[in-house]
VMD Tcl script that builds the backbone (N, CA, C; Angstrom):
set m [mol new atoms 357]
animate dup $m
set s [atomselect $m all]
$s set {name element resname resid chain x y z} {
  {N N PHE 1 A -48.799 38.299 84.688}
  {CA C PHE 1 A -47.923 38.105 83.548}
  {C C PHE 1 A -48.745 38.181 82.268}
  {N N ASP 2 A -48.149 38.720 81.238}
  {CA C ASP 2 A -48.807 38.748 79.935}
  {C C ASP 2 A -48.657 37.414 79.210}
  {N N VAL 3 A -47.553 36.718 79.462}
  {CA C VAL 3 A -47.317 35.413 78.840}
  {C C VAL 3 A -46.655 34.495 79.868}
  {N N ILE 4 A -47.135 33.266 79.928}
  {CA C ILE 4 A -46.499 32.229 80.737}
  {C C ILE 4 A -46.192 31.064 79.809}
  {N N PHE 5 A -44.937 30.645 79.815}
  {CA C PHE 5 A -44.519 29.456 79.086}
  {C C PHE 5 A -44.407 28.305 80.082}
  {N N CYS 6 A -45.040 27.197 79.774}
  {CA C CYS 6 A -44.930 25.992 80.598}
  {C C CYS 6 A -44.596 24.844 79.647}
  {N N LEU 7 A -43.309 24.689 79.398}
  {CA C LEU 7 A -42.827 23.722 78.412}
  {C C LEU 7 A -41.993 22.654 79.111}
  {N N SER 8 A -42.357 21.406 78.917}
  {CA C SER 8 A -41.598 20.269 79.470}
  {C C SER 8 A -41.495 20.305 80.994}
  {N N VAL 9 A -42.524 20.809 81.654}
  {CA C VAL 9 A -42.491 20.951 83.104}
  {C C VAL 9 A -43.612 20.162 83.781}
  {N N SER 10 A -44.777 20.131 83.179}
  {CA C SER 10 A -45.955 19.579 83.868}
  {C C SER 10 A -45.763 18.125 84.287}
  {N N LYS 11 A -45.100 17.310 83.466}
  {CA C LYS 11 A -44.882 15.901 83.826}
  {C C LYS 11 A -44.077 15.789 85.107}
  {N N TRP 12 A -43.039 16.597 85.242}
  {CA C TRP 12 A -42.164 16.493 86.408}
  {C C TRP 12 A -42.872 16.968 87.670}
  {N N ILE 13 A -43.664 18.014 87.559}
  {CA C ILE 13 A -44.457 18.465 88.706}
  {C C ILE 13 A -45.458 17.377 89.069}
  {N N HIS 14 A -46.091 16.803 88.067}
  {CA C HIS 14 A -47.095 15.766 88.281}
  {C C HIS 14 A -46.474 14.528 88.928}
  {N N LEU 15 A -45.339 14.066 88.417}
  {CA C LEU 15 A -44.696 12.875 88.986}
  {C C LEU 15 A -44.158 13.114 90.395}
  {N N ASN 16 A -43.702 14.325 90.664}
  {CA C ASN 16 A -43.117 14.606 91.982}
  {C C ASN 16 A -44.123 15.082 93.021}
  {N N HIS 17 A -45.269 15.608 92.577}
  {CA C HIS 17 A -46.231 16.186 93.517}
  {C C HIS 17 A -47.662 15.692 93.295}
  {N N GLY 18 A -47.850 14.758 92.370}
  {CA C GLY 18 A -49.163 14.155 92.161}
  {C C GLY 18 A -50.181 15.100 91.555}
  {N N ASP 19 A -51.433 14.644 91.555}
  {CA C ASP 19 A -52.524 15.445 90.998}
  {C C ASP 19 A -52.672 16.774 91.733}
  {N N ASP 20 A -52.480 16.773 93.049}
  {CA C ASP 20 A -52.591 18.029 93.809}
  {C C ASP 20 A -51.554 19.052 93.351}
  {N N GLY 21 A -50.340 18.597 93.128}
  {CA C GLY 21 A -49.290 19.499 92.655}
  {C C GLY 21 A -49.592 20.047 91.276}
  {N N LEU 22 A -50.110 19.209 90.410}
  {CA C LEU 22 A -50.466 19.661 89.062}
  {C C LEU 22 A -51.582 20.701 89.129}
  {N N MET 23 A -52.593 20.448 89.964}
  {CA C MET 23 A -53.688 21.408 90.089}
  {C C MET 23 A -53.197 22.730 90.690}
  {N N LYS 24 A -52.239 22.674 91.606}
  {CA C LYS 24 A -51.647 23.911 92.133}
  {C C LYS 24 A -50.958 24.684 91.016}
  {N N LEU 25 A -50.246 23.961 90.145}
  {CA C LEU 25 A -49.599 24.605 88.993}
  {C C LEU 25 A -50.642 25.286 88.114}
  {N N PHE 26 A -51.701 24.552 87.762}
  {CA C PHE 26 A -52.744 25.127 86.904}
  {C C PHE 26 A -53.386 26.347 87.568}
  {N N ASN 27 A -53.707 26.232 88.855}
  {CA C ASN 27 A -54.318 27.360 89.572}
  {C C ASN 27 A -53.402 28.572 89.591}
  {N N LYS 28 A -52.132 28.341 89.868}
  {CA C LYS 28 A -51.168 29.443 89.958}
  {C C LYS 28 A -51.007 30.141 88.603}
  {N N MET 29 A -50.902 29.343 87.537}
  {CA C MET 29 A -50.757 29.954 86.209}
  {C C MET 29 A -51.994 30.778 85.862}
  {N N CYS 30 A -53.177 30.241 86.150}
  {CA C CYS 30 A -54.409 30.972 85.846}
  {C C CYS 30 A -54.513 32.251 86.664}
  {N N GLU 31 A -54.140 32.191 87.933}
  {CA C GLU 31 A -54.170 33.377 88.790}
  {C C GLU 31 A -53.173 34.429 88.328}
  {N N GLN 32 A -51.993 34.001 87.910}
  {CA C GLN 32 A -50.911 34.927 87.578}
  {C C GLN 32 A -51.068 35.588 86.205}
  {N N LEU 33 A -51.882 35.008 85.337}
  {CA C LEU 33 A -52.074 35.610 84.021}
  {C C LEU 33 A -52.905 36.882 84.128}
  {N N ASN 34 A -52.464 37.918 83.455}
  {CA C ASN 34 A -53.254 39.138 83.332}
  {C C ASN 34 A -54.417 38.876 82.384}
  {N N PRO 35 A -55.479 39.683 82.457}
  {CA C PRO 35 A -56.524 39.572 81.442}
  {C C PRO 35 A -55.918 39.707 80.045}
  {N N ASN 36 A -56.346 38.864 79.157}
  {CA C ASN 36 A -55.810 38.736 77.791}
  {C C ASN 36 A -54.404 38.134 77.766}
  {N N GLY 37 A -53.917 37.683 78.911}
  {CA C GLY 37 A -52.616 37.022 78.967}
  {C C GLY 37 A -52.677 35.651 78.307}
  {N N MET 38 A -51.534 35.199 77.843}
  {CA C MET 38 A -51.446 33.944 77.101}
  {C C MET 38 A -50.647 32.899 77.883}
  {N N LEU 39 A -51.145 31.672 77.859}
  {CA C LEU 39 A -50.436 30.527 78.413}
  {C C LEU 39 A -50.013 29.645 77.246}
  {N N ILE 40 A -48.726 29.423 77.116}
  {CA C ILE 40 A -48.168 28.520 76.109}
  {C C ILE 40 A -47.816 27.247 76.866}
  {N N PHE 41 A -48.537 26.179 76.590}
  {CA C PHE 41 A -48.466 24.974 77.414}
  {C C PHE 41 A -48.151 23.738 76.574}
  {N N GLU 42 A -47.170 22.984 77.043}
  {CA C GLU 42 A -46.776 21.753 76.364}
  {C C GLU 42 A -46.900 20.581 77.333}
  {N N PRO 43 A -48.018 19.865 77.269}
  {CA C PRO 43 A -48.128 18.682 78.123}
  {C C PRO 43 A -47.384 17.507 77.505}
  {N N GLN 44 A -46.705 16.751 78.326}
  {CA C GLN 44 A -46.022 15.561 77.828}
  {C C GLN 44 A -47.023 14.411 77.758}
  {N N PRO 45 A -46.883 13.529 76.797}
  {CA C PRO 45 A -47.827 12.413 76.658}
  {C C PRO 45 A -47.689 11.398 77.790}
  {N N TRP 46 A -48.740 10.631 78.025}
  {CA C TRP 46 A -48.752 9.639 79.095}
  {C C TRP 46 A -47.607 8.639 78.952}
  {N N LYS 47 A -47.262 8.289 77.727}
  {CA C LYS 47 A -46.146 7.359 77.491}
  {C C LYS 47 A -44.857 7.888 78.119}
  {N N SER 48 A -44.676 9.187 78.064}
  {CA C SER 48 A -43.499 9.816 78.655}
  {C C SER 48 A -43.509 9.666 80.184}
  {N N TYR 49 A -44.674 9.746 80.785}
  {CA C TYR 49 A -44.808 9.518 82.231}
  {C C TYR 49 A -44.380 8.092 82.577}
  {N N ARG 50 A -44.900 7.136 81.807}
  {CA C ARG 50 A -44.561 5.730 82.071}
  {C C ARG 50 A -43.059 5.505 81.968}
  {N N ASN 51 A -42.437 6.142 80.999}
  {CA C ASN 51 A -40.997 5.969 80.797}
  {C C ASN 51 A -40.165 6.554 81.932}
  {N N LYS 52 A -40.677 7.563 82.623}
  {CA C LYS 52 A -39.899 8.260 83.662}
  {C C LYS 52 A -40.386 7.983 85.082}
  {N N ARG 53 A -41.372 7.133 85.256}
  {CA C ARG 53 A -41.967 6.917 86.580}
  {C C ARG 53 A -40.986 6.350 87.596}
  {N N ARG 54 A -39.933 5.712 87.161}
  {CA C ARG 54 A -38.996 5.057 88.079}
  {C C ARG 54 A -37.792 5.922 88.465}
  {N N VAL 55 A -37.792 7.198 88.146}
  {CA C VAL 55 A -36.628 8.029 88.465}
  {C C VAL 55 A -36.434 8.216 89.961}
  {N N SER 56 A -37.497 8.050 90.729}
  {CA C SER 56 A -37.384 8.128 92.188}
  {C C SER 56 A -38.534 7.343 92.816}
  {N N GLU 57 A -38.389 7.078 94.105}
  {CA C GLU 57 A -39.467 6.391 94.824}
  {C C GLU 57 A -40.722 7.256 94.857}
  {N N VAL 58 A -40.538 8.568 95.024}
  {CA C VAL 58 A -41.673 9.491 95.053}
  {C C VAL 58 A -42.426 9.444 93.726}
  {N N SER 59 A -41.698 9.525 92.627}
  {CA C SER 59 A -42.367 9.505 91.316}
  {C C SER 59 A -43.046 8.163 91.067}
  {N N ARG 60 A -42.432 7.093 91.519}
  {CA C ARG 60 A -43.017 5.756 91.357}
  {C C ARG 60 A -44.360 5.672 92.085}
  {N N GLU 61 A -44.383 6.150 93.326}
  {CA C GLU 61 A -45.619 6.105 94.112}
  {C C GLU 61 A -46.672 7.062 93.570}
  {N N ASN 62 A -46.252 8.275 93.201}
  {CA C ASN 62 A -47.213 9.239 92.644}
  {C C ASN 62 A -47.802 8.744 91.336}
  {N N PHE 63 A -46.980 8.111 90.516}
  {CA C PHE 63 A -47.465 7.595 89.231}
  {C C PHE 63 A -48.650 6.649 89.434}
  {N N LYS 64 A -48.562 5.827 90.457}
  {CA C LYS 64 A -49.635 4.861 90.740}
  {C C LYS 64 A -50.944 5.551 91.123}
  {N N GLN 65 A -50.836 6.771 91.666}
  {CA C GLN 65 A -52.017 7.478 92.174}
  {C C GLN 65 A -52.611 8.491 91.188}
  {N N ILE 66 A -51.925 8.770 90.107}
  {CA C ILE 66 A -52.367 9.818 89.180}
  {C C ILE 66 A -53.712 9.454 88.551}
  {N N LYS 67 A -54.647 10.384 88.648}
  {CA C LYS 67 A -55.961 10.236 88.029}
  {C C LYS 67 A -56.117 11.171 86.821}
  {N N LEU 68 A -55.433 12.325 86.885}
  {CA C LEU 68 A -55.541 13.326 85.824}
  {C C LEU 68 A -54.531 13.012 84.725}
  {N N ARG 69 A -55.006 12.590 83.601}
  {CA C ARG 69 A -54.130 12.255 82.480}
  {C C ARG 69 A -53.938 13.468 81.567}
  {N N PRO 70 A -52.822 13.520 80.836}
  {CA C PRO 70 A -52.543 14.670 79.974}
  {C C PRO 70 A -53.655 14.996 78.973}
  {N N GLU 71 A -54.377 13.995 78.510}
  {CA C GLU 71 A -55.442 14.270 77.536}
  {C C GLU 71 A -56.610 15.052 78.166}
  {N N LYS 72 A -56.629 15.180 79.484}
  {CA C LYS 72 A -57.671 15.955 80.173}
  {C C LYS 72 A -57.230 17.375 80.518}
  {N N PHE 73 A -55.955 17.677 80.348}
  {CA C PHE 73 A -55.431 18.977 80.775}
  {C C PHE 73 A -56.127 20.139 80.070}
  {N N ARG 74 A -56.406 19.997 78.794}
  {CA C ARG 74 A -57.071 21.057 78.023}
  {C C ARG 74 A -58.407 21.399 78.671}
  {N N ASP 75 A -59.206 20.383 78.959}
  {CA C ASP 75 A -60.521 20.614 79.559}
  {C C ASP 75 A -60.408 21.221 80.954}
  {N N ILE 76 A -59.419 20.802 81.711}
  {CA C ILE 76 A -59.220 21.356 83.059}
  {C C ILE 76 A -58.919 22.850 82.966}
  {N N LEU 77 A -58.029 23.223 82.057}
  {CA C LEU 77 A -57.673 24.641 81.920}
  {C C LEU 77 A -58.854 25.471 81.402}
  {N N ILE 78 A -59.677 24.886 80.563}
  {CA C ILE 78 A -60.897 25.574 80.112}
  {C C ILE 78 A -61.845 25.764 81.303}
  {N N GLU 79 A -62.007 24.737 82.121}
  {CA C GLU 79 A -62.858 24.849 83.320}
  {C C GLU 79 A -62.354 25.927 84.265}
  {N N LYS 80 A -61.059 26.177 84.258}
  {CA C LYS 80 A -60.470 27.209 85.111}
  {C C LYS 80 A -60.621 28.596 84.504}
  {N N GLY 81 A -61.265 28.689 83.344}
  {CA C GLY 81 A -61.581 29.990 82.771}
  {C C GLY 81 A -60.747 30.415 81.582}
  {N N LEU 82 A -59.814 29.576 81.144}
  {CA C LEU 82 A -59.012 29.945 79.984}
  {C C LEU 82 A -59.731 29.575 78.693}
  {N N GLU 83 A -59.399 30.279 77.643}
  {CA C GLU 83 A -59.947 29.996 76.315}
  {C C GLU 83 A -58.836 29.442 75.428}
  {N N VAL 84 A -59.170 28.466 74.614}
  {CA C VAL 84 A -58.193 27.909 73.682}
  {C C VAL 84 A -58.059 28.867 72.502}
  {N N VAL 85 A -56.830 29.275 72.237}
  {CA C VAL 85 A -56.535 30.108 71.081}
  {C C VAL 85 A -56.132 29.210 69.918}
  {N N GLU 86 A -55.264 28.262 70.227}
  {CA C GLU 86 A -54.793 27.346 69.191}
  {C C GLU 86 A -54.222 26.097 69.841}
  {N N SER 87 A -54.359 25.002 69.132}
  {CA C SER 87 A -53.758 23.747 69.557}
  {C C SER 87 A -52.923 23.255 68.388}
  {N N ILE 88 A -51.625 23.180 68.595}
  {CA C ILE 88 A -50.699 22.810 67.524}
  {C C ILE 88 A -50.256 21.380 67.772}
  {N N GLU 89 A -50.671 20.510 66.903}
  {CA C GLU 89 A -50.285 19.100 67.020}
  {C C GLU 89 A -48.879 18.923 66.482}
  {N N LYS 90 A -48.250 17.842 66.882}
  {CA C LYS 90 A -46.905 17.574 66.370}
  {C C LYS 90 A -46.982 17.364 64.861}
  {N N ALA 91 A -45.921 17.682 64.192}
  {CA C ALA 91 A -45.865 17.482 62.752}
  {C C ALA 91 A -45.924 15.996 62.437}
  {N N SER 92 A -46.678 15.630 61.433}
  {CA C SER 92 A -46.842 14.215 61.111}
  {C C SER 92 A -45.564 13.589 60.567}
  {N N ASP 93 A -44.645 14.398 60.074}
  {CA C ASP 93 A -43.414 13.850 59.517}
  {C C ASP 93 A -42.274 13.773 60.545}
  {N N VAL 94 A -42.592 14.056 61.816}
  {CA C VAL 94 A -41.584 14.013 62.870}
  {C C VAL 94 A -41.707 12.681 63.599}
  {N N PRO 95 A -40.595 11.971 63.780}
  {CA C PRO 95 A -40.672 10.724 64.548}
  {C C PRO 95 A -41.266 10.991 65.930}
  {N N SER 96 A -42.166 10.137 66.390}
  {CA C SER 96 A -42.895 10.406 67.620}
  {C C SER 96 A -42.189 9.905 68.869}
  {N N GLU 97 A -41.087 9.225 68.728}
  {CA C GLU 97 A -40.511 8.601 69.914}
  {C C GLU 97 A -39.678 9.523 70.787}
  {N N LYS 98 A -39.167 10.640 70.288}
  {CA C LYS 98 A -38.270 11.446 71.097}
  {C C LYS 98 A -38.440 12.934 70.870}
  {N N GLY 99 A -38.166 13.675 71.924}
  {CA C GLY 99 A -37.888 15.087 71.823}
  {C C GLY 99 A -39.058 16.036 71.721}
  {N N PHE 100 A -38.684 17.317 71.698}
  {CA C PHE 100 A -39.649 18.398 71.695}
  {C C PHE 100 A -40.511 18.400 70.445}
  {N N ASN 101 A -39.953 18.010 69.318}
  {CA C ASN 101 A -40.708 18.043 68.077}
  {C C ASN 101 A -41.842 17.030 68.045}
  {N N SER 102 A -41.841 16.107 68.990}
  {CA C SER 102 A -42.856 15.064 68.979}
  {C C SER 102 A -44.075 15.418 69.830}
  {N N ARG 103 A -44.117 16.624 70.385}
  {CA C ARG 103 A -45.216 17.012 71.261}
  {C C ARG 103 A -45.978 18.191 70.697}
  {N N GLY 104 A -47.258 18.221 71.041}
  {CA C GLY 104 A -48.074 19.365 70.645}
  {C C GLY 104 A -47.952 20.491 71.662}
  {N N ILE 105 A -48.456 21.641 71.260}
  {CA C ILE 105 A -48.451 22.817 72.131}
  {C C ILE 105 A -49.864 23.385 72.115}
  {N N MET 106 A -50.330 23.784 73.285}
  {CA C MET 106 A -51.634 24.424 73.396}
  {C C MET 106 A -51.433 25.874 73.811}
  {N N ILE 107 A -52.185 26.745 73.187}
  {CA C ILE 107 A -52.110 28.166 73.500}
  {C C ILE 107 A -53.480 28.585 74.040}
  {N N PHE 108 A -53.460 29.153 75.250}
  {CA C PHE 108 A -54.675 29.596 75.919}
  {C C PHE 108 A -54.602 31.096 76.163}
  {N N ARG 109 A -55.766 31.705 76.311}
  {CA C ARG 109 A -55.858 33.123 76.667}
  {C C ARG 109 A -56.791 33.261 77.853}
  {N N LYS 110 A -56.411 34.134 78.774}
  {CA C LYS 110 A -57.287 34.448 79.906}
  {C C LYS 110 A -58.170 35.614 79.484}
  {N N PRO 111 A -59.477 35.385 79.401}
  {CA C PRO 111 A -60.346 36.476 78.938}
  {C C PRO 111 A -60.438 37.601 79.969}
  {N N GLU 112 A -60.821 38.769 79.484}
  {CA C GLU 112 A -61.066 39.878 80.396}
  {C C GLU 112 A -62.324 39.573 81.174}
  {N N LYS 113 A -62.338 39.996 82.428}
  {CA C LYS 113 A -63.545 39.820 83.230}
  {C C LYS 113 A -64.614 40.752 82.726}
  {N N LYS 114 A -65.838 40.256 82.708}
  {CA C LYS 114 A -66.960 41.107 82.290}
  {C C LYS 114 A -67.263 42.084 83.418}
  {N N SER 115 A -67.494 43.313 83.042}
  {CA C SER 115 A -67.865 44.317 84.049}
  {C C SER 115 A -69.364 44.223 84.308}
  {N N ASP 116 A -69.807 44.891 85.348}
  {CA C ASP 116 A -71.226 44.891 85.657}
  {C C ASP 116 A -72.048 45.491 84.525}
  {N N LYS 117 A -71.446 46.404 83.759}
  {CA C LYS 117 A -72.148 47.012 82.624}
  {C C LYS 117 A -72.430 45.995 81.528}
  {N N ASP 118 A -71.549 44.986 81.395}
  {CA C ASP 118 A -71.705 43.985 80.343}
  {C C ASP 118 A -72.774 42.951 80.684}
  {N N LEU 119 A -73.205 42.889 81.937}
  {CA C LEU 119 A -74.169 41.854 82.347}
  {C C LEU 119 A -75.590 42.247 82.069}
}
mol reanalyze $m
mol bondsrecalc $m
mol representation Tube
mol addrep $m
């Protein structure tokens, strides 16, 4: 894919499938991106996880086991080979308690693989 949008999804995958499910998501997105492809990613804040942890027994149990916090997602995606293009923080004049406007967005690019000639 040239572009992958992952907006308002990572929290639900994380709560329903734990750290392993989140890492599968990250791996799949990185694998599926074409060279120079862009990932538009919106991680939900940890407070949002706490607010939704009780929606099911599975999410309640997974929440207790989560080690990977949203503030680490950027570094994880960089370790997987993506480059940060831009990180857009929420607007300071937007109330932080609700909705899409209260979250930042990270934009990553999958670099082209270096050929043997470039080494």
